[in-house]
DRENDOBA-943322 format. One line per 4 residues: number of its first residue (from 0); their letters; for each residue x, y, z of C-alpha. Coordinates in nm, 4 decimals. Layout:
// DRENDOBA-943322
NUM = A = X/Y/Z; ...
END
This chain:
// DRENDOBA-943322
0 = MKNG = 0.0000/0.0000/0.0000; 0.2823/0.2406/-0.0732; 0.2406/0.5794/-0.2419; -0.0309/0.7218/-0.0231
4 = KIQV = -0.3307/0.5137/-0.1251; -0.6627/0.5261/0.0547; -0.8427/0.1929/0.0778; -1.1865/0.1165/0.2164
8 = IYGS = -1.2913/-0.2224/0.3541; -1.6611/-0.2296/0.4331; -1.9674/-0.4515/0.4376; -2.2057/-0.6462/0.6536
12 = GRGK = -1.9770/-0.9473/0.6870; -1.7279/-1.0243/0.9593; -1.3550/-0.9815/0.9003; -1.3118/-0.6149/0.8062
16 = SNAA = -1.0874/-0.5400/1.1034; -0.8967/-0.8639/1.0453; -0.8404/-0.7707/0.6799; -0.7114/-0.4292/0.7891
20 = LGKA = -0.4849/-0.5946/1.0467; -0.3549/-0.8211/0.7692; -0.2627/-0.5118/0.5689; -0.0889/-0.3759/0.8781
24 = ISAL = 0.1143/-0.6976/0.9199; 0.2049/-0.6855/0.5507; 0.3252/-0.3258/0.5918; 0.5345/-0.4311/0.8927
28 = SEHE = 0.6976/-0.7010/0.6791; 0.8034/-0.4190/0.4432; 0.9659/-0.2383/0.7403; 0.6943/0.0249/0.7507
32 = TVII = 0.5447/0.1789/1.0630; 0.1744/0.1355/1.1358; -0.0759/0.3101/1.3590; -0.4215/0.1610/1.4140
36 = IQFL = -0.6936/0.3744/1.5680; -1.0067/0.1799/1.6560; -1.3482/0.3353/1.7020; -1.6769/0.1962/1.8429
40 = KGSL = -1.5151/-0.1151/1.9914; -1.4835/-0.0294/2.3588; -1.1565/-0.0413/2.5480; -0.8946/-0.3071/2.4785
44 = GEGS = -0.9230/-0.6411/2.6511; -0.5997/-0.7628/2.8073; -0.5577/-1.0566/2.5655; -0.5825/-0.8377/2.2545
48 = KDIL = -0.3626/-0.5733/2.4078; -0.0888/-0.8207/2.5029; -0.0624/-0.9644/2.1531; -0.0629/-0.6295/1.9744
52 = TRLE = 0.1907/-0.4710/2.2107; 0.4403/-0.7378/2.1028; 0.4465/-0.5655/1.7635; 0.5502/-0.2288/1.9080
56 = PELK = 0.7148/0.0062/1.8285; 0.6496/-0.0574/1.4581; 0.2750/-0.1056/1.5170; 0.0799/0.1004/1.7664
60 = VFRF = -0.2886/0.0540/1.8489; -0.5051/0.3240/2.0052; -0.8593/0.3246/2.1393; -0.9849/0.6446/2.2964
64 = EKSS = -1.3129/0.5097/2.4272; -1.3252/0.4436/2.8020; -1.6178/0.2010/2.8214; -1.5453/-0.1696/2.7898
68 = AFYE = -1.8771/-0.2165/2.6047; -1.9356/-0.1640/2.2355; -2.0793/0.1791/2.1529; -2.4135/0.0403/2.0335
72 = HLSE = -2.4716/-0.1237/2.3739; -2.4309/0.1996/2.5731; -2.7049/0.4163/2.7258; -2.7629/0.7607/2.5732
76 = EEKS = -2.5716/0.9237/2.8585; -2.2771/0.6871/2.8122; -2.2849/0.7473/2.4356; -2.2629/1.1206/2.4985
80 = DERM = -1.9461/1.0706/2.7051; -1.7978/0.8351/2.4484; -1.8658/1.0767/2.1602; -1.6193/1.3140/2.3269
84 = NIRN = -1.3621/1.0341/2.3524; -1.4247/0.9360/1.9890; -1.3704/1.2992/1.8842; -1.0370/1.2895/2.0713
88 = GLNF = -0.9467/0.9816/1.8673; -1.0444/1.1587/1.5468; -0.8319/1.4608/1.6417; -0.5394/1.2266/1.7038
92 = AKKV = -0.5970/1.0674/1.3606; -0.5923/1.4150/1.2017; -0.2600/1.4898/1.3737; -0.1107/1.1600/1.2552
96 = MATG = -0.2263/1.2291/0.8991; -0.0973/1.5856/0.8954; 0.2448/1.4940/1.0355; 0.2974/1.1703/0.8415
100 = ECDL = 0.3816/0.9971/1.1696; 0.3514/0.6500/1.0143; 0.3543/0.4785/0.6770; 0.0133/0.3135/0.7178
104 = LVLD = -0.2765/0.4442/0.9244; -0.5723/0.2128/0.9850; -0.8910/0.3883/1.0964; -1.0906/0.0880/1.2090
108 = EILG = -1.4678/0.1522/1.2155; -1.4307/0.5166/1.1162; -1.7141/0.4608/0.8690; -1.9202/0.3546/1.1708
112 = IVDC = -1.8758/0.6916/1.3380; -2.0098/0.8493/1.0195; -2.3020/0.6035/1.0183; -2.3754/0.6843/1.3864
116 = GIIT = -2.3809/1.0574/1.3087; -2.0804/1.1363/1.5287; -1.9038/1.2955/1.2310; -2.0262/1.3868/0.8838
120 = VEEL = -1.8976/1.2394/0.5611; -1.7751/1.5900/0.4758; -1.5612/1.5928/0.7918; -1.4195/1.2517/0.7002
124 = IRTI = -1.3390/1.3769/0.3488; -1.1631/1.6867/0.4872; -0.9644/1.4610/0.7190; -0.8393/1.2238/0.4500
128 = KAKE = -0.7694/1.5066/0.2041; -0.5336/1.6631/0.4603; -0.3179/1.3513/0.4956; 0.0521/1.3538/0.4208
132 = KEMS = 0.1099/1.2452/0.0582; 0.3096/0.9280/0.1136; 0.0945/0.7876/0.3942; -0.1461/0.5078/0.3098
136 = VVLT = -0.4788/0.4862/0.4931; -0.7272/0.2018/0.5438; -1.0842/0.2901/0.6455; -1.3223/0.0216/0.7717
140 = GKVF = -1.6893/0.0027/0.8657; -2.0204/-0.1615/0.7833; -2.1717/0.1135/0.5665; -1.9974/0.2996/0.2839
144 = PEGL = -2.1162/0.6620/0.2981; -2.2466/0.8325/-0.0120; -2.0046/1.0913/-0.1483; -1.6827/0.9247/-0.0301
148 = EPYV = -1.6022/0.7247/-0.3442; -1.4152/1.0007/-0.5368; -1.1678/1.0338/-0.2489; -1.0583/0.6696/-0.2195
152 = DSIS = -0.8364/0.4557/-0.4405; -0.9885/0.1139/-0.3771; -1.2980/-0.0320/-0.2171; -1.3337/-0.3880/-0.0893
156 = VIEN = -1.6671/-0.5306/0.0220; -1.6898/-0.8102/0.2776; -2.0202/-0.9932/0.2925; -2.1382/-1.3162/0.4487
160 = VKSK = -2.2352/-1.5503/0.1691; -2.3209/-1.8343/0.4032; -2.3284/-1.8551/0.7784; -2.3664/-2.1959/0.9370
164 = TSSV = -2.5107/-2.1740/1.2865; -2.5491/-2.5394/1.3822; -2.3136/-2.8317/1.3559; -2.3866/-3.1285/1.1340
168 = TS = -2.3767/-3.4733/1.2917; -2.2840/-3.7798/1.0916
END
């Protein structure tokens, strides 16, 4: 993902964050630095944190939300508090983009904060347009917002084609 590309991974299926993490691992194998900022996922569990911290300092993961619950499971009052934390994460992402602090920036579930109405698609567009030229960016989320397509280089859709919920006995 060299040369400052912007890629979107979205869809209703599972695996968007894993696909973005795969891109991050690939960038690390090319001796690039990676920052991942996750939105709408709650605070890091210890198991996830331990594994990802092994990849530091080349890969750094940030979550600005304080609640351990996913955003959609919070009360309105808790959501109000978390919106402030999410905005802090977005401001950090803007700083990283403007300074070119890493080679690859993954904004995991940033499309979700657009879908939740925390930021507008116009604000997202202004953010990615201000990025440092050589930095590549991966955006993930469930819903691809209208109006974003002209500002991205590639779009991948992840959908569940089949989901087996029960085991088959022989």
